[in-house]
C-alpha positions as CSV (number, residue, x, y, z in Angstrom):
1,M,0.2,16.3,-78.2
2,K,-3.0,18.2,-77.3
3,V,-5.9,16.6,-75.5
4,K,-9.4,17.7,-74.5
5,Y,-10.6,16.8,-71.0
6,T,-13.9,14.9,-71.0
7,G,-14.4,14.3,-67.3
8,K,-16.2,16.4,-64.7
9,T,-14.8,19.9,-64.0
10,S,-12.9,20.2,-60.7
11,F,-12.0,23.7,-59.4
12,L,-8.3,24.4,-60.0
13,V,-7.7,20.9,-61.4
14,L,-9.2,20.2,-64.8
15,T,-12.0,21.8,-66.8
16,N,-14.4,19.8,-68.9
17,G,-13.9,20.6,-72.6
18,K,-10.7,22.5,-72.1
19,I,-7.6,21.6,-74.3
20,Y,-4.4,20.8,-72.4
21,D,-0.9,20.1,-73.7
22,V,0.6,16.7,-72.8
23,I,4.1,17.3,-71.4
24,S,5.0,13.6,-71.5
25,V,3.5,10.1,-71.4
26,E,4.7,8.1,-68.4
27,K,3.7,4.5,-68.1
28,G,0.7,5.2,-70.2
29,W,-0.5,8.2,-68.2
30,Y,-0.5,11.8,-69.4
31,R,1.6,14.4,-67.6
32,I,-0.4,17.7,-67.9
33,K,-0.1,21.1,-66.4
34,D,-3.5,21.5,-64.8
35,D,-5.5,24.7,-63.9
36,S,-3.5,25.2,-60.7
37,G,-0.3,25.6,-62.8
38,E,1.2,22.4,-61.5
39,D,1.9,19.3,-63.6
40,Y,0.5,15.9,-62.6
41,L,-0.2,12.5,-64.1
42,Y,-3.7,11.8,-65.4
43,P,-5.3,8.7,-66.9
44,P,-5.7,8.9,-70.7
45,E,-9.3,7.6,-70.6
46,S,-10.3,11.0,-69.2
47,F,-9.1,12.8,-72.4
48,E,-9.8,12.9,-76.2
49,V,-6.7,13.4,-78.4
50,V,-7.3,16.5,-80.6
51,E,-3.7,16.9,-82.0
52,K,-0.8,14.5,-82.1
């Protein structure tokens, strides 16, 4: 699944408007490789699904 980040840009974390690949969904949260290259869990309400 591909999602677009809709929150505030944070340096080396997530960029507003950028498309990210969801690696997995864990307990309703998205595991995403962020701008630092590491993968973390993020709340889905901060994203808009662009491709399932």
